[in-house]
C-alpha positions, 0 to 999 in steps of 0.5 A, spaced: 087 541 265 091 541 258 097 546 257 094 551 253 087 551 257 091 552 263 095 558 259 088 561 257 085 560 264 091 564 267 090 570 262 083 570 263 083 571 271 089 576 270 085 580 266 078 580 270 082 581 276 083 588 273 076 589 271 070 585 270 068 585 262 064 582 257 066 576 252 067 580 246 072 585 250 075 580 254 077 576 247 080 583 244 084 584 251 087 577 250 089 578 243 093 584 245 096 581 251 098 574 248 099 576 241 095 576 234 099 569 233 096 566 239 089 569 237 083 565 241 076 564 237 070 564 241 069 557 240 076 557 245 074 562 250 067 561 252 068 554 254 074 556 258 069 562 261 063 557 262 068 552 266 071 557 270 064 559 272 062 552 274 068 552 278 066 558 282 072 562 280 067 567 275 061 570 276 056 572 271 052 578 271 047 581 266 047 588 267 043 590 261 041 588 254 045 590 248 042 591 241 044 588 235 042 588 227 035 586 226 038 579 222 039 577 229 034 573 233 029 578 237 034 584 234 037 584 241 041 579 246 044 579 253 051 582 254 054 577 260 059 581 264 064 576 267 067 578 274 072 574 279 069 571 285 073 571 292 075 564 289 077 566 283 082 572 286 085 566 290 086 562 284 089 568 280 094 569 286 096 561 286 097 562 279 101 568 280 106 565 285 107 559 281 115 559 279 115 551 277 118 548 270 111 550 267 112 557 268 119 557 264 115 554 258 114 558 251 107 560 252 106 560 260 112 564 260 109 570 256 103 570 260 107 570 267 111 576 264 105 579 262 103 579 269 110 581 272 107 588 275 103 584 280 108 578 282 113 578 288 120 579 286 122 573 289 117 569 284 119 574 278 127 572 279 125 564 279 121 565 273 126 569 269 132 564 272 128 558 270 127 561 263 134 562 262 136 555 264 131 552 260 133 556 254 141 555 255 139 547 255 135 549 248 141 552 246 146 547 247 142 542 243 141 547 237 148 548 237 149 541 236 144 540 231 147 546 227 154 543 227 151 536 224 146 540 219 152 543 216 154 536 214 148 534 211 143 539 209 143 545 204 145 552 205 138 554 206 136 549 211 142 551 215 141 558 215 134 557 218 137 553 223 142 559 225 136 564 225 133 560 230 139 559 234 140 567 234 133 568 236 134 564 242 141 567 244 138 574 243 132 572 248 138 569 253 141 576 253 135 579 254 133 575 260 140 576 263 139 584 263 132 583 266 135 578 271 141 584 273 135 589 273 131 585 278 137 584 282 139 591 282 132 594 284 129 590 290 123 593 290 118 588 292 111 588 289 111 595 286 111 597 279 117 597 274 123 602 276 126 605 270 130 600 266 126 595 270 121 589 267 116 592 263 120 598 261 124 598 255 130 593 255 135 594 250 137 588 246 144 589 244 146 588 237 153 589 234 152 596 231 150 598 238 143 599 237 137 596 241 130 593 241 125 595 246 122 589 250 116 593 250 116 593 242 109 592 238 112 584 237 107 579 240 109 577 247 113 571 248 119 568 246 122 571 239 123 565 236 116 564 236 115 570 231 114 568 224 117 572 218 122 576 222 127 578 217 135 578 217 135 585 217 131 585 224 136 581 227 
């Protein structure tokens, strides 16, 4: 299974673990969960749903009929509601427990973090520490690249690379705070405590102000968010 389809499978199973829903509602929830810049089309979502049904992870129910504009075929269509099977619940638990290198990557980490409220503390710690390690490796490469860019490129190219570097540094600081909070709150598989994962975790800036981790920015690494201005940094 491809990396992107694996992310979508995890997100779908996680959302349906909370409650059954039909495809249109599920698509809206996915866009909220994963961010508008990772918006999924019906052409992407429905093949994933059909695959999960074929694998026995989802069950299709058809509880009622939804009326649509008269231009549609027959003026009405079935509303299929998707729910997890017992196998689907088990599959979601397996994905939830995965703390290997894939969980540290950009898109996978965002989905894992979205379901941290249902994840064992030990798994959360491994994912957070693995993500931090991955970003620290990336920082080293970016610093070396920036040093070379100053000698070879114009000021705008250098500024773009510096912006990316600062974004990764900001996420590393955020991860450090989350890891410290996890170590201080050994509460197992309960909801986030005040100041814990899922609550507003400040990203300290030079003027003493902080950004909330629960801000309207889409989930995922800060450097994946296009259009952030220098003032926002």
